[in-house]
C-alpha positions as CSV (number, residue, x, y, z in Angstrom):
1,M,113.9,93.7,102.3
2,L,112.5,96.2,104.2
3,A,111.3,93.3,106.8
4,L,115.0,92.7,107.1
5,A,116.1,95.7,107.9
6,V,113.3,95.9,110.5
7,V,114.2,92.4,112.1
8,A,118.4,92.3,111.4
9,G,119.0,95.8,111.0
10,V,121.4,95.7,108.5
11,S,119.9,94.0,105.1
12,W,118.7,97.5,104.3
13,T,122.1,97.9,102.0
14,A,120.5,96.2,99.0
15,V,117.1,98.7,99.5
16,V,119.5,102.1,99.4
17,V,121.7,100.6,96.8
18,H,119.0,99.5,94.3
19,G,115.6,100.8,94.7
20,A,116.6,104.7,95.9
21,D,114.6,107.1,94.2
22,R,116.2,108.8,91.1
23,A,113.1,109.8,89.6
24,P,113.1,114.4,89.1
25,G,112.9,116.3,91.3
26,A,113.8,114.1,94.2
27,A,114.6,115.7,97.5
28,G,118.4,116.6,97.9
29,W,120.0,114.3,100.7
30,R,123.8,113.8,101.9
31,L,125.4,111.8,105.2
32,P,125.6,113.5,108.2
33,E,129.6,115.1,108.7
34,A,131.7,112.2,109.7
35,S,133.0,114.3,112.9
36,E,130.4,112.8,115.1
37,G,132.7,109.2,115.9
38,R,135.3,108.1,113.7
39,P,136.1,110.1,110.4
40,A,134.6,107.1,107.5
41,E,137.9,105.6,105.8
42,A,137.8,103.0,102.7
43,G,140.4,100.4,103.2
44,G,141.8,101.9,106.8
45,A,142.4,99.9,109.9
46,G,139.1,99.9,111.3
47,L,135.9,97.8,110.1
48,G,136.9,98.4,106.1
49,G,140.3,97.0,107.0
50,L,137.8,94.0,107.6
51,L,137.1,93.1,104.3
52,L,138.7,91.4,101.3
53,P,141.2,93.6,100.3
54,Y,141.2,94.0,96.2
55,G,143.7,92.1,94.5
56,E,143.7,89.4,97.0
57,H,142.2,86.2,95.7
58,R,141.9,87.8,92.3
59,Y,138.8,89.5,93.3
60,R,138.9,93.7,91.5
61,P,136.6,96.5,92.4
62,G,133.4,96.3,91.7
63,P,129.9,98.1,90.3
64,D,129.4,101.6,92.5
65,L,127.6,101.3,95.6
66,N,124.6,103.9,94.5
67,E,126.7,107.3,94.5
68,F,129.4,105.9,96.8
69,G,131.9,104.1,94.7
70,S,132.5,100.7,95.2
71,D,134.5,101.1,98.7
72,I,132.7,102.8,101.7
73,E,132.8,102.9,105.4
74,L,130.3,104.8,107.5
75,T,129.9,105.7,111.3
76,G,126.7,104.5,113.5
77,A,125.5,108.3,112.7
78,Q,126.1,107.5,109.1
79,T,124.8,104.4,109.5
80,A,121.7,105.2,110.7
81,A,121.2,107.8,108.5
82,L,121.2,105.5,105.3
83,R,118.9,102.8,106.4
84,K,116.3,105.9,107.2
85,R,115.9,106.6,103.6
86,S,115.6,103.6,102.7
87,L,112.0,103.8,104.2
88,A,111.4,107.0,102.2
89,R,108.6,105.3,99.9
90,L,106.7,104.2,103.2
91,P,103.7,105.4,104.1
92,R,104.3,108.1,107.6
93,S,102.8,105.8,109.8
94,Q,105.1,102.9,108.9
95,R,108.1,104.7,107.9
96,L,107.8,106.6,112.2
97,A,107.3,103.3,113.4
98,M,110.2,101.4,111.2
99,E,112.6,104.6,112.4
100,R,112.7,104.2,115.7
101,Q,112.7,100.3,115.8
102,I,116.0,101.5,113.8
103,D,117.0,104.3,116.9
104,R,116.6,101.0,118.9
105,Q,118.5,99.1,117.4
106,P,122.1,101.1,116.5
107,V,124.6,100.4,114.6
108,K,128.1,101.6,115.5
109,G,129.3,101.9,111.9
110,M,129.2,99.9,108.8
111,A,131.9,99.0,106.1
112,L,130.5,97.9,101.7
113,R,132.8,97.0,99.3
114,S,131.5,95.3,95.7
115,Y,133.9,93.1,93.8
116,V,133.9,91.2,90.8
117,G,135.1,88.0,91.1
118,P,136.4,85.2,88.4
119,A,134.7,82.2,88.0
120,G,136.0,79.3,89.5
121,A,137.3,75.6,87.7
122,S,134.9,74.1,88.7
123,A,132.3,75.8,87.8
124,G,132.6,74.4,83.9
125,S,133.5,76.5,80.5
126,D,130.1,78.1,80.5
127,A,130.8,80.0,83.8
128,E,131.3,84.0,84.2
129,E,132.6,86.7,86.4
130,F,130.0,87.4,89.2
131,T,129.8,90.5,91.6
132,V,129.4,90.2,95.1
133,Q,128.6,93.0,97.4
134,I,129.8,92.3,101.3
135,T,128.7,94.7,104.0
136,L,129.9,94.7,107.4
137,A,128.2,96.1,110.0
138,R,129.4,96.5,114.0
139,V,126.4,96.0,116.5
140,A,126.7,96.6,120.3
141,D,127.6,93.3,121.2
142,R,128.6,89.6,120.4
143,R,125.3,88.7,121.4
144,T,123.7,91.6,119.6
145,A,125.3,90.1,116.5
146,H,124.3,86.8,116.8
147,S,121.1,86.9,117.0
148,L,121.0,89.7,114.7
149,A,122.3,87.1,111.9
150,A,120.0,84.5,113.2
151,A,116.9,86.5,112.5
152,Q,117.9,86.8,109.0
153,R,118.3,82.9,108.2
154,L,114.9,82.5,110.2
155,L,113.6,85.0,108.1
156,L,114.9,83.6,104.5
157,G,114.9,79.8,105.2
158,S,111.0,80.1,106.3
159,A,110.3,81.6,102.5
160,E,109.0,78.3,100.9
161,T,110.3,79.5,97.9
162,V,114.1,80.4,99.3
163,R,116.1,77.5,98.6
164,E,119.5,76.4,100.8
165,G,123.1,77.4,99.0
166,P,126.2,76.1,99.7
167,A,127.9,75.7,103.2
168,I,131.1,78.1,104.4
169,K,133.3,75.8,105.9
170,G,134.4,76.5,110.1
171,H,131.6,78.9,110.2
172,E,128.4,76.4,110.9
173,D,126.0,79.6,111.8
174,A,126.4,81.1,108.5
175,G,124.1,80.4,105.6
176,C,123.4,80.9,102.1
177,F,120.0,81.2,100.3
178,L,119.5,80.9,96.6
179,P,116.4,82.7,94.8
180,P,113.7,80.4,94.1
181,K,114.1,79.3,90.3
182,D,113.7,81.5,86.8
183,V,112.8,84.3,88.9
184,V,114.3,86.8,86.3
185,E,115.6,84.2,83.0
186,G,119.5,84.3,82.4
187,L,120.6,85.4,86.0
188,D,121.1,83.9,89.5
189,A,121.8,85.0,92.8
190,M,123.1,84.2,96.5
191,L,122.8,85.8,99.9
192,C,124.7,85.1,102.8
193,V,124.6,86.0,106.6
194,G,126.4,85.6,109.4
195,S,127.9,87.3,112.0
196,V,131.8,87.1,113.9
197,G,132.6,88.5,117.7
198,D,130.2,91.7,117.2
199,V,129.5,91.7,113.7
200,V,127.3,91.3,111.2
201,L,128.1,89.9,107.1
202,T,126.2,90.1,104.8
203,A,127.2,88.7,101.1
204,S,124.7,89.5,98.3
205,A,126.7,88.2,94.5
206,T,124.6,88.3,91.3
207,G,125.4,86.7,87.7
208,T,124.3,84.8,84.9
209,E,122.8,81.6,85.4
210,A,125.8,79.9,85.0
211,L,126.6,81.9,88.6
212,D,129.4,79.6,90.5
213,R,127.7,79.1,93.8
214,Q,130.7,77.5,95.2
215,E,133.6,80.2,94.0
216,V,131.6,82.3,95.7
217,A,131.0,80.9,99.1
218,D,134.7,80.5,99.0
219,M,134.9,83.8,98.7
220,V,132.9,84.4,101.7
221,T,134.2,81.9,103.5
222,A,137.9,84.1,103.3
223,Q,136.0,86.9,104.3
224,F,134.5,85.1,107.5
225,D,138.1,83.6,108.2
226,R,139.8,87.1,107.7
227,I,136.9,88.9,110.4
228,K,138.1,86.0,112.7
229,D,142.3,86.8,111.9
230,P,142.3,90.2,110.1
231,G,146.1,89.8,109.4
232,K,147.2,92.9,107.6
233,A,145.0,95.1,105.3
234,V,145.9,95.9,102.1
């Protein structure tokens, strides 16, 4: 994940959410004030407005994204601060090198939302609900977004143990990937990456070993379609 944070500049999210230091005595930290740039607003007309709204497609609010709740939108400055925060445990020389890389690949803003989704009818009677975290990152331009998403797909696809997941219909440049079999007994996961315009999309789903991968792929497809034609945010 830290490698992805450097190569693609957006997959640091999983590091922040799942790897944050919660040990007693950890250094205090807070986001920069949102006054620099557009204020962060969840579910507004900005980048957060492009996320699939709750209630549509049967999706409910999911687990909290660390201390931020299940729905958050960040400015570029806040995004950079969080990306650098995720590097705190690295040796100083590596951390400084990666921070310089982050400064060379600025992100204009980021919106994150977590969901609980139901298993589809095609998954069988043993399928259960799953959780999905969707991250949208707005970068400099369409070309940069395409390059960053392509770098993520190349890195994931080149790993021998990573398996290819379901296709995202209508979005050939997007890709979904599955972890090695039996990484954690009883659990399954899927990661999808791609871009639309100047937005890089990352979707991470987790569930039981009966994870309805096609239902997750359909949800991610709906998210890609919404960025292409956002319509009215709910």
